[in-house]
C-alpha positions as protocol buffer text, in pm:
chain_id: "A"
residue {
  index: 1
  type: MET
  ca { x: -7448 y: 21169 z: 20050 }
}
residue {
  index: 2
  type: PRO
  ca { x: -7266 y: 20885 z: 19875 }
}
residue {
  index: 3
  type: ARG
  ca { x: -6959 y: 20947 z: 19666 }
}
residue {
  index: 4
  type: ARG
  ca { x: -7057 y: 21014 z: 19309 }
}
residue {
  index: 5
  type: SER
  ca { x: -6801 y: 20770 z: 19174 }
}
residue {
  index: 6
  type: SER
  ca { x: -6925 y: 20475 z: 19377 }
}
residue {
  index: 7
  type: ARG
  ca { x: -7044 y: 20188 z: 19159 }
}
residue {
  index: 8
  type: LYS
  ca { x: -7364 y: 20131 z: 19359 }
}
residue {
  index: 9
  type: TYR
  ca { x: -7463 y: 20497 z: 19322 }
}
residue {
  index: 10
  type: LEU
  ca { x: -7407 y: 20489 z: 18945 }
}
residue {
  index: 11
  type: ARG
  ca { x: -7608 y: 20167 z: 18905 }
}
residue {
  index: 12
  type: ASP
  ca { x: -7894 y: 20312 z: 19108 }
}
residue {
  index: 13
  type: LEU
  ca { x: -7888 y: 20624 z: 18893 }
}
residue {
  index: 14
  type: ALA
  ca { x: -7892 y: 20412 z: 18575 }
}
residue {
  index: 15
  type: LEU
  ca { x: -8186 y: 20208 z: 18704 }
}
residue {
  index: 16
  type: GLN
  ca { x: -8381 y: 20528 z: 18778 }
}
residue {
  index: 17
  type: ARG
  ca { x: -8317 y: 20650 z: 18425 }
}
residue {
  index: 18
  type: ILE
  ca { x: -8425 y: 20316 z: 18276 }
}
residue {
  index: 19
  type: ARG
  ca { x: -8750 y: 20327 z: 18474 }
}
residue {
  index: 20
  type: ARG
  ca { x: -8815 y: 20682 z: 18352 }
}
residue {
  index: 21
  type: LEU
  ca { x: -8748 y: 20586 z: 17988 }
}
residue {
  index: 22
  type: VAL
  ca { x: -8984 y: 20288 z: 18015 }
}
residue {
  index: 23
  type: MET
  ca { x: -9253 y: 20513 z: 18161 }
}
residue {
  index: 24
  type: PHE
  ca { x: -9208 y: 20766 z: 17878 }
}
residue {
  index: 25
  type: ALA
  ca { x: -9223 y: 20490 z: 17616 }
}
residue {
  index: 26
  type: GLU
  ca { x: -9550 y: 20359 z: 17764 }
}
residue {
  index: 27
  type: GLN
  ca { x: -9701 y: 20707 z: 17744 }
}
residue {
  index: 28
  type: VAL
  ca { x: -9605 y: 20784 z: 17382 }
}
residue {
  index: 29
  type: ARG
  ca { x: -9630 y: 20440 z: 17217 }
}
residue {
  index: 30
  type: ALA
  ca { x: -9983 y: 20497 z: 17082 }
}
residue {
  index: 31
  type: VAL
  ca { x: -9903 y: 20842 z: 16941 }
}
residue {
  index: 32
  type: GLU
  ca { x: -9542 y: 20806 z: 16822 }
}
residue {
  index: 33
  type: PRO
  ca { x: -9418 y: 20445 z: 16799 }
}
residue {
  index: 34
  type: GLU
  ca { x: -9077 y: 20554 z: 16665 }
}
residue {
  index: 35
  type: LEU
  ca { x: -9017 y: 20761 z: 16976 }
}
residue {
  index: 36
  type: ALA
  ca { x: -9113 y: 20465 z: 17197 }
}
residue {
  index: 37
  type: ASP
  ca { x: -8860 y: 20252 z: 17005 }
}
residue {
  index: 38
  type: ARG
  ca { x: -8594 y: 20516 z: 17064 }
}
residue {
  index: 39
  type: TYR
  ca { x: -8669 y: 20521 z: 17438 }
}
residue {
  index: 40
  type: GLY
  ca { x: -8635 y: 20141 z: 17437 }
}
residue {
  index: 41
  type: GLU
  ca { x: -8297 y: 20162 z: 17265 }
}
residue {
  index: 42
  type: LEU
  ca { x: -8178 y: 20421 z: 17517 }
}
residue {
  index: 43
  type: ALA
  ca { x: -8293 y: 20206 z: 17810 }
}
residue {
  index: 44
  type: LEU
  ca { x: -8098 y: 19905 z: 17676 }
}
residue {
  index: 45
  type: ALA
  ca { x: -7791 y: 20119 z: 17611 }
}
residue {
  index: 46
  type: THR
  ca { x: -7807 y: 20260 z: 17963 }
}
residue {
  index: 47
  type: ALA
  ca { x: -7828 y: 19911 z: 18113 }
}
residue {
  index: 48
  type: ARG
  ca { x: -7532 y: 19794 z: 17904 }
}
residue {
  index: 49
  type: LYS
  ca { x: -7322 y: 20098 z: 17991 }
}
residue {
  index: 50
  type: ALA
  ca { x: -7389 y: 20058 z: 18364 }
}
residue {
  index: 51
  type: GLN
  ca { x: -7324 y: 19681 z: 18335 }
}
residue {
  index: 52
  type: LEU
  ca { x: -7666 y: 19596 z: 18479 }
}
residue {
  index: 53
  type: HIS
  ca { x: -7861 y: 19279 z: 18424 }
}
residue {
  index: 54
  type: TYR
  ca { x: -8169 y: 19379 z: 18229 }
}
residue {
  index: 55
  type: PRO
  ca { x: -8448 y: 19441 z: 18480 }
}
residue {
  index: 56
  type: ASP
  ca { x: -8755 y: 19217 z: 18441 }
}
residue {
  index: 57
  type: PHE
  ca { x: -8979 y: 19508 z: 18347 }
}
residue {
  index: 58
  type: LEU
  ca { x: -8741 y: 19588 z: 18059 }
}
residue {
  index: 59
  type: LYS
  ca { x: -8686 y: 19233 z: 17929 }
}
residue {
  index: 60
  type: ALA
  ca { x: -9047 y: 19176 z: 17835 }
}
residue {
  index: 61
  type: ARG
  ca { x: -9106 y: 19514 z: 17670 }
}
residue {
  index: 62
  type: VAL
  ca { x: -8797 y: 19582 z: 17458 }
}
residue {
  index: 63
  type: CYS
  ca { x: -8637 y: 19369 z: 17185 }
}
residue {
  index: 64
  type: ARG
  ca { x: -8280 y: 19286 z: 17275 }
}
residue {
  index: 65
  type: ARG
  ca { x: -8158 y: 19291 z: 16917 }
}
residue {
  index: 66
  type: CYS
  ca { x: -8313 y: 19604 z: 16764 }
}
residue {
  index: 67
  type: GLY
  ca { x: -8446 y: 19791 z: 17070 }
}
residue {
  index: 68
  type: ALA
  ca { x: -8804 y: 19806 z: 16939 }
}
residue {
  index: 69
  type: TRP
  ca { x: -9084 y: 19863 z: 17189 }
}
residue {
  index: 70
  type: LEU
  ca { x: -9281 y: 19536 z: 17195 }
}
residue {
  index: 71
  type: VAL
  ca { x: -9659 y: 19563 z: 17186 }
}
residue {
  index: 72
  type: PRO
  ca { x: -9839 y: 19226 z: 17148 }
}
residue {
  index: 73
  type: GLY
  ca { x: -10023 y: 19213 z: 16817 }
}
residue {
  index: 74
  type: VAL
  ca { x: -9858 y: 19529 z: 16682 }
}
residue {
  index: 75
  type: THR
  ca { x: -9480 y: 19489 z: 16702 }
}
residue {
  index: 76
  type: ALA
  ca { x: -9464 y: 19147 z: 16867 }
}
residue {
  index: 77
  type: ARG
  ca { x: -9619 y: 18805 z: 16819 }
}
residue {
  index: 78
  type: VAL
  ca { x: -9680 y: 18606 z: 17138 }
}
residue {
  index: 79
  type: ARG
  ca { x: -9724 y: 18228 z: 17118 }
}
residue {
  index: 80
  type: LEU
  ca { x: -9743 y: 17940 z: 17361 }
}
residue {
  index: 81
  type: ARG
  ca { x: -9504 y: 17663 z: 17250 }
}
residue {
  index: 82
  type: ARG
  ca { x: -9392 y: 17322 z: 17360 }
}
residue {
  index: 83
  type: ARG
  ca { x: -9054 y: 17157 z: 17308 }
}
residue {
  index: 84
  type: GLY
  ca { x: -9069 y: 16802 z: 17440 }
}
residue {
  index: 85
  type: ARG
  ca { x: -9220 y: 16825 z: 17785 }
}
residue {
  index: 86
  type: MET
  ca { x: -9112 y: 17185 z: 17836 }
}
residue {
  index: 87
  type: LYS
  ca { x: -9362 y: 17464 z: 17770 }
}
residue {
  index: 88
  type: TYR
  ca { x: -9258 y: 17820 z: 17702 }
}
residue {
  index: 89
  type: ILE
  ca { x: -9389 y: 18154 z: 17577 }
}
residue {
  index: 90
  type: ALA
  ca { x: -9224 y: 18269 z: 17253 }
}
residue {
  index: 91
  type: VAL
  ca { x: -9227 y: 18643 z: 17188 }
}
residue {
  index: 92
  type: THR
  ca { x: -9119 y: 18731 z: 16833 }
}
residue {
  index: 93
  type: CYS
  ca { x: -9021 y: 19085 z: 16735 }
}
residue {
  index: 94
  type: LEU
  ca { x: -9194 y: 19167 z: 16408 }
}
residue {
  index: 95
  type: LYS
  ca { x: -8929 y: 19424 z: 16311 }
}
residue {
  index: 96
  type: CYS
  ca { x: -8616 y: 19207 z: 16325 }
}
residue {
  index: 97
  type: GLY
  ca { x: -8746 y: 18853 z: 16387 }
}
residue {
  index: 98
  type: TYR
  ca { x: -8569 y: 18798 z: 16720 }
}
residue {
  index: 99
  type: VAL
  ca { x: -8741 y: 18531 z: 16933 }
}
residue {
  index: 100
  type: ARG
  ca { x: -8732 y: 18554 z: 17312 }
}
residue {
  index: 101
  type: ARG
  ca { x: -8842 y: 18243 z: 17506 }
}
residue {
  index: 102
  type: TYR
  ca { x: -8980 y: 18251 z: 17860 }
}
residue {
  index: 103
  type: PRO
  ca { x: -9012 y: 17906 z: 18023 }
}
residue {
  index: 104
  type: LEU
  ca { x: -9336 y: 17810 z: 18196 }
}
residue {
  index: 105
  type: LYS
  ca { x: -9331 y: 17604 z: 18513 }
}
């Protein structure tokens, strides 16, 4: 068993908790959207505390600024944009207005 204070062990534990919070948020988002938002905030806080890069499955589902659970058409607006020759997907949080851009190749 690894030492409990090892950094790798703590990061793995944090990643497991983030996955569990994302799963819980997916299950309750239709019934209680406020609870899904709270799970999103906790997942971001856990990643920050463990000094993890945000996992890909978390980046697209939770607003970085307010921690809201992003559901296209409900709490997020998804648009295809072009800036010069570069195309990207713009996801706008409808609670705080934060825009996240994902480049297209």
